[in-house]
ROPATI-218708 format. One line per 10 residues: number of its first residue (from 1); for each residue x, y, z of C-alpha. Coordinates in Angstrom, 2 decimals, always signed. Layout:
BEGIN
NUM) X/Y/Z | ...
***
This chain:
BEGIN
1) -3.89/+19.64/-10.95 | -7.67/+19.57/-11.76 | -10.41/+20.36/-9.32 | -13.27/+18.11/-8.35 | -16.17/+19.20/-6.18 | -18.01/+16.74/-4.03 | -21.13/+17.08/-1.85 | -21.17/+15.49/+1.51 | -23.79/+15.28/+4.27 | -23.10/+17.33/+7.30
11) -22.09/+14.23/+9.28 | -19.45/+13.20/+6.78 | -18.21/+16.71/+6.38 | -17.74/+17.00/+10.09 | -15.87/+13.63/+10.06 | -13.54/+14.87/+7.38 | -12.95/+18.12/+9.23 | -12.12/+16.18/+12.45 | -9.73/+13.90/+10.59 | -7.84/+16.74/+9.12
21) -7.55/+18.45/+12.40 | -6.62/+15.31/+14.40 | -4.33/+13.73/+11.93 | -2.31/+16.66/+10.75 | -3.63/+17.09/+7.25 | -3.36/+20.57/+5.91 | -6.64/+20.43/+3.94 | -9.63/+18.16/+3.40 | -8.15/+17.68/-0.18 | -4.96/+16.20/+1.32
31) -7.06/+13.77/+3.40 | -9.18/+12.64/+0.45 | -6.15/+12.27/-1.71 | -4.57/+9.98/+0.95 | -7.77/+7.89/+1.06 | -7.73/+7.48/-2.77 | -4.05/+6.43/-2.72 | -4.80/+3.90/-0.02 | -7.64/+2.50/-1.97 | -5.47/+2.26/-5.16
41) -2.93/+0.37/-3.10 | -5.62/-1.87/-1.74 | -6.87/-2.63/-5.14 | -3.38/-3.33/-6.49 | -2.72/-5.73/-3.52 | -6.00/-7.45/-4.16 | -5.13/-7.99/-7.78 | -1.67/-9.42/-6.89 | -3.25/-11.72/-4.19 | -5.92/-12.96/-6.70
51) -3.25/-13.55/-9.31 | -1.16/-15.39/-6.83 | -4.13/-17.56/-5.72 | -4.87/-18.36/-9.35 | -1.31/-19.44/-10.05 | +0.06/-22.93/-9.72 | +1.98/-23.83/-6.54 | +5.74/-23.24/-7.00 | +6.73/-25.81/-4.32 | +6.99/-26.14/-0.74
61) +7.88/-23.15/+1.43 | +10.06/-25.15/+3.74 | +13.24/-24.40/+5.72 | +15.33/-24.80/+2.57 | +13.19/-22.37/+0.69 | +13.73/-19.69/+3.27 | +17.45/-20.48/+3.59 | +17.73/-19.80/-0.11 | +15.93/-16.56/+0.24 | +18.18/-15.37/+3.07
71) +21.25/-16.46/+0.97 | +20.10/-14.36/-1.91 | +19.53/-11.35/+0.22 | +23.01/-11.69/+1.78 | +24.52/-12.03/-1.65 | +22.65/-8.89/-2.86 | +23.75/-6.91/+0.19 | +27.37/-7.92/-0.24 | +27.39/-7.04/-3.89 | +25.58/-3.72/-3.26
81) +28.10/-2.68/-0.57 | +30.98/-2.87/-3.12 | +29.50/-0.10/-5.22
***
């Protein structure tokens, strides 16, 4: 693992220290890594949402659509329990 040093104003450093103490992080590095992971997840979700928004509609999401989804899940659960 490589090291990165960052400079923070006192107010931000105090905030980080409070978060570490209050939220159970062992170090400020753990807290910052968690923030970075969340930002990566947020960016990935944003990309997926934009991709979905740009795609053509697949059809109506009506009762039959959801019934088909439930049926697929039930089938997957049944076939998975046989293993």
